[in-house]
N, C-alpha and C positions, 0 to 999 in steps of 0.2 A: 593357553593351549600348543604352545609351543614346542614343549616336552611329550606331546602323546604324540603317538603311532597312532591311534583308535580312540576315541570319545564316544561314547550311548548313552542318551539320557531316557528309560522308560520302552527300551527296544522290545518289539511286541509282537508277535507271527501268531495268527489265528487261522487254523485250517477248518471252517464250518464251524461249530461248536468246541471245537478242540482248541485251546489255548498251548503251542507246543512250547511258544518263549511270551515270559511273563512280565512285562516291564522291569526289563532287567538294565542296570546301569556298568557301565565299566569305561575305566581307563587303565590304557596299555601304556606303558613307557618307552620310548623310541630304546632301542640297543638292548632289549630285555626280553627273556623266554618268559610268557603268562602262560598259565596251562585250565585250562578246564580242567576237573574232577567232577565224574558223575557217572551212573547208573545208562545203562541202555535205557531209552526215552527223557532224558531229563533233560533235550531242549538243545545239548551240546553242537552237533551238525547242524539243525536247525540256525543257529546264534551265526558257528562260522560262514554259513550259507549265504544268509542277511550281509553279515561284514565283509563276503566276497565283493557284493554286489549279484548276486546270482538269484536272489531272491527277495521279493521287497518288504519291509517291515510294512504290518499292519496298523503299527504306530512307532512313534517315538521317534527321537532324534537323533543321527549318528555323523560322525565326522572319520573319515579314514583318511592317513595320510593329508591331512588337510583339505581331501573331497567329500563334499555332500551325496550320501546314498539316500537313494537310488539317483537320484541326478548326474552327476560324473560317474557313474557305476562302469561306462566303458572306457574312458580313459585312466579310470583305476587297475583295470586289468592289466597291463603294461607297466605296474610298478609292484604286484603280488604272484609272490606264488603260492600254488595252491596243490598238497600234495589228498587226495579223495579217502575215504576210509576203506570205500574197493579198489583194490587195484586196478589201475584204468590204462595202462599201458599194453603194445601188442606183445605177447609173448609167444607170438610165430617171428617174431621180428630180432636179431641180436640187438645187442646194448648200441652200437657205434650206427646202427639202422633208428634206434627210434632215438637219439640225439638228434642224429641228420633232422629227420621227419620232424620233431619239436623244435629246431633251432628254425625251421623256414614258418613255423605256426607263430612261433616269436617273431618274425620278422627281419633277423640278425640276416648281417652283409654277410657275402660269401667269407670274405677275411675273416673277419670275427666270428662266423661259425665254424673257421677251422680252430681257432686261437681257443674259442672259449670252451669246444668240444675238448681238445687236448688237457685244457687244464682242469674241467672235471673226473675228466677219464683221471688224472693222475691226482686230485684232491679228496677224489675220494674211492680207492683203490680200485678201480676200476678196469685200469689197461690189460691187466693179461684176462681180463672180461670181456674184452672189446668186440670179440668176434662169438661169443655165443648167444643162442637164446636165450630170453628169459624165461623161455616154459623147463627149460634144463636147470633153471636155477634154483638155489634155497630162496626162502622165505628173507631170509636179509641180504642176500645177493639181489635180489628184485628190488627191496623198500632202498638200500644205494645207489640201484640204477633209478628207481623214484624221485629220491634226492636231488640227486644229479639233474633230472630233467628239468624238476621245479626251480631248481637254483641258477639254470642254464643263461637267464637272462639280467642275472642280477637283480633280483627285486628287494625290494627296501623292506621288504614285509612279506613273512611267509605262515602259509596257513598249513598246519597238518595236522589230521581228522582221525585220531586213532593208527598213529603210522605206524605202530609197532606189533601191531594186536595180533598178529602170524609168526612173530620172530622170537628166537630164541632168550635166553637172558644176559648169553655175552655177549651177540650181535645189537639186543638191545641197548648194553652200555657203549657198545661203538657208534649205534647210532647216536647217542647222546652224548658224547665226546666231540663229532660233526658237527651238532647244532652248537652245540657251548661254541666253537673256534667259528661258524657264522653271527652268535651271537658279540663275540669278543670283537669281530671284524665291523660290527655297525647291523646290522640285520635284528632285524624285530621278529621274533618267533612267536605266533599262538597254537598250544598245541594241547587238543584233547586225548584224554587219558584214561583209564580205568585200573591204572596199577599203582597201588600206593607209591612206590618205591620211585617211579619217574616223575610225579607231581610234587613229592619232598624235592624236586633235583630243580624246579623251576626257581625264579627271583619270586614270581608273585604268583596266587594261586584264586580262582574262582569256584565253587563246591556248589555245583549245579544241583538239584531236585525240583521235579516236574516244573521244570523253565522258569524258577525261580533260582535265583543268587542267595545261599545261605550264609555264604560264609568269602571272604572278600579281604585278603593280607598275605604277609609272605608266609612261606611254609614254617619257620621258625617263630611268626608273633601267632600263628594259629595253635601249634602247638603248647608253646608260653603259657597261653590263657589258661591251660588246663593243669595246668600244675597243680596240685594235692588235691586232685579228682579220679586219680586212676590208681587203684590198687592192687597188687597181684599176691592171690592164696595161692601155697601150694599144702599137700598135703593128701589124704584119701575123699577117696570117694566124690570129687569134685563135682560129677555130674548131678547127684541130690543136689549137692549145695547150693549151684547153679540155678539148678529148679526151684531152692527156696529165697534165692536173692532174688528172680526176676518176677517177684510178684509183687517186693517190696516199690512204691512210687518212687523212692528218692535212687533208683539206680537206673539209669538210662540203659546201660548192656555189661554183659556178662558174657567171655567169651574164652571157650579153654583152647591153650597152645601147652599142646604136650603134656607136660606134669604141673601147669598154672591156670588157673582161671583169671584171667584180667575182669576187673570190675572197675566200670565207670559209673560217676555218681552225678546226680546232675547241679547244674549252679548253685540251687538252694539247704544244698545238702553242708550237715553240719559236721566236723569231722568226719571224714570219710576211713580215716584208717583206723579211728577209735571205735566208730560203727561195725566195724567189721570183726575186730578183735572179738568182739560181744559174741557179733553170729557169726561165726568161724571158729567158735572153741576147737583146738585140738588141734589147726590149720597154722601155719605161718603167713604170717602178715607184713606185705609191706610196702609204701609209698613207689609208683614207677615213672620212669620218663614216658608223658604222653607220645603218642605216635600220629603219625595221619588218619589212620583207621579209628582212634578215638576220637579226632575230630572230627572226621564223617559221620561219626554215631549221634558225636553230637548234633552237630548242625542236620541230621536226618530225623530229628525222634520226637518230631512234633510239636515243637514248645519246648520239651519237658526240661532241655538244656541249653 
C-alpha cells in the first residue's frame, strides 16, 4: 500500500434508514488526480467527509496517508487540505486577511506565514487582489483564494468538493491548470465534480450513483470499453426516431445533440450500427467515439449496460 494515498474497503455511511455511501472500495495513487463523478445525492460529499476524518464511517476500513480513520483523524488534518462545496471563507475580509487568519489556524510560525503567503499569492495570481475583499470578487477569483488557503500549509493530500460549480468555463480551465501544477509537484488530489469535461481531465475516475461506485478506471479506459456501442444518426424528424428507439430494450439512451442523435446500445446488443441502419432508414448512421456522458449513462442504467 506504499504507493497509495487512500485505501478504502467497504466504506459505508448510514443516516438512520438512509445509506448515503454503500460499501465502496477506493484506491487512490499518490501524486495523482482522482475524480468522483456523480449527480447530487450520489454520496460524493459524504465520502469525502469520511476520508477527511470529519465524519465517522458506519462500516468499512479506511487508511489515508498511512493513518487509520477515524482513529487517527486528528493528526491527519495537519496533512490534508479541504475545499468545501459551499464557499467558506470570510467575504468581508481581504485576500491577505483571510490568508493571515488561516495561516495562524494551521499553526504556521510568523516567518513561515509570511513566506507562504507571498508564495501562494504569486502561485495563484492573487498579488493584485491581496487587498480586495472577497465579496467584491468574481466566482473564479474567490475559488483561487480558496485554493490558496487550502494549500497554505503544504498539504500532501487535497480534497476538493465541486470546487468550480459557480465558475465560468475560462476560469474552470485555469483552475484545473493549477491542479495539474500541484499534482506535478507531488500533491495527491481527490476532486468531485458533475462536469464531464472536468472528469475527463482526471488520471482516474470513480462514477458514483446512489452511494455506490458504478465504474472505476481511467477516463480513457472507461470510454474505450464502450467502443462500437455508440452510433450517431443525422437526418430529419429525429424526435420521432428517438421515441421509437427508446422503447427498444437494447438501447440504453438516445440524446439529441444539435442535428444529430447519439444512441448508446447495451453491452449485449449485436451489431449496433447495422441495427440502426435498419431502424433509421433514410438517415445517415455512423459509429461515434464514446465520451464520458455515454460512460455515465451506461454506468447508471440499472444494470442494462
